[in-house]
N, C-alpha and C positions, 0 to 999 in steps of 0.2 A: 191777226191780232184784234182783239176787241179794245176799244178806246177805255181810258181809265178817267172817270169823272169824280169829283168831290161834292158831297152834300154841302148845303149851306152851313150847316152846323160844323162840318169838318174844316171848312174854310175859316170860320171864326175861331176854332181851336188852333189851327195852324198860325194864324195871324197872331193870336195872343202869345203862343209859345215862342215865336220868333222875336216878338217885341221883347218879351221877358229875357230871352238869351242875349239880346243886343243890349239890354240895360246892364247885365252883368259883365259883359266884356265885348267891346266893339269888334264886329266882324264874326262873333260867334253865331249870330243869326244866319249869316250866309252859309257857314259850315252846316248848321242845322237844316237849312232849306236845301242844301246840295244833297245831304243823306235822304231827305224826303224824296227828291226828285230821283235818286238812285233806286230807292224802294219802289217807287211809281213805275219806273222802267222794268224792273224785275217782276212785279206784279203783272205788268202787261205782257211781258214775253214768256213767263212760266208761272201763271196763277196757281197751279196744281201742286207746285213745291212748298207751298206755305201750309201750315198745319190748319185743318179745319176745327172750328170751335165747337165744343160740345154744348148740350143744353140748348140748342137752336131747332127749330122746326125742321123734320126731316126733308121737307121739300125746298129748303134753302140752304145754300152753301155759303156759309160766312167763314172767312179766313182772316188770319193776322199775320202781318209782316213786322217783325221787329227791327228797330233801327240798331245798329251795331255800337254807336258810340253816345246814343242819347236815350233816356228812359222813355221812349215813345214807341207806339206801333201803329201802323195803319190797319184798321179793321175794315175789311171789305167784303162786298156781296157780290157774287157771280150772277149776272143776269143773262138772259139770252143773247143780248146785242151789245152789252157794256158790262164793265166792272165798276162798281159804284163803291167809293170809300165812304163809309158811315162815319167814321170817327178818326181823329189824330188824338189817340188816347194815350194819357200819361200812365206809366206803369204803376204808380203809386196811388192813383184814384181808385175809387170803386170801380172793380172790373167790369161791370155789366151796366154802367150807367147809359150806354147807348143803346140798349136793346129796343127800347120803344122806336128808335129810328128804322129797325127792320119792318116794323108794322106800317110805316108810313111811305115806304120806298115802292 
């Protein structure tokens, strides 16, 4: 299995989302982070089970793993030696805001 790493931008998004959930209800951030970890493990063990995103360069494989109970997705890029999470993307935000991160990976 390939290791799963997060981009610096994804870490910031993850931290901001967890902080926001914790201000809404104590303990909610922990549940959010648990779902993120479950998604990360699923991505690591079976990355091909997640849908490939359209409108990305043919030589890149970008996929998305939706969280079941939170309106977030992990957008990830398959590389030869690792899986790189580009974004912890909120479902209600502009859907392709993270595209420039593909170019810098």
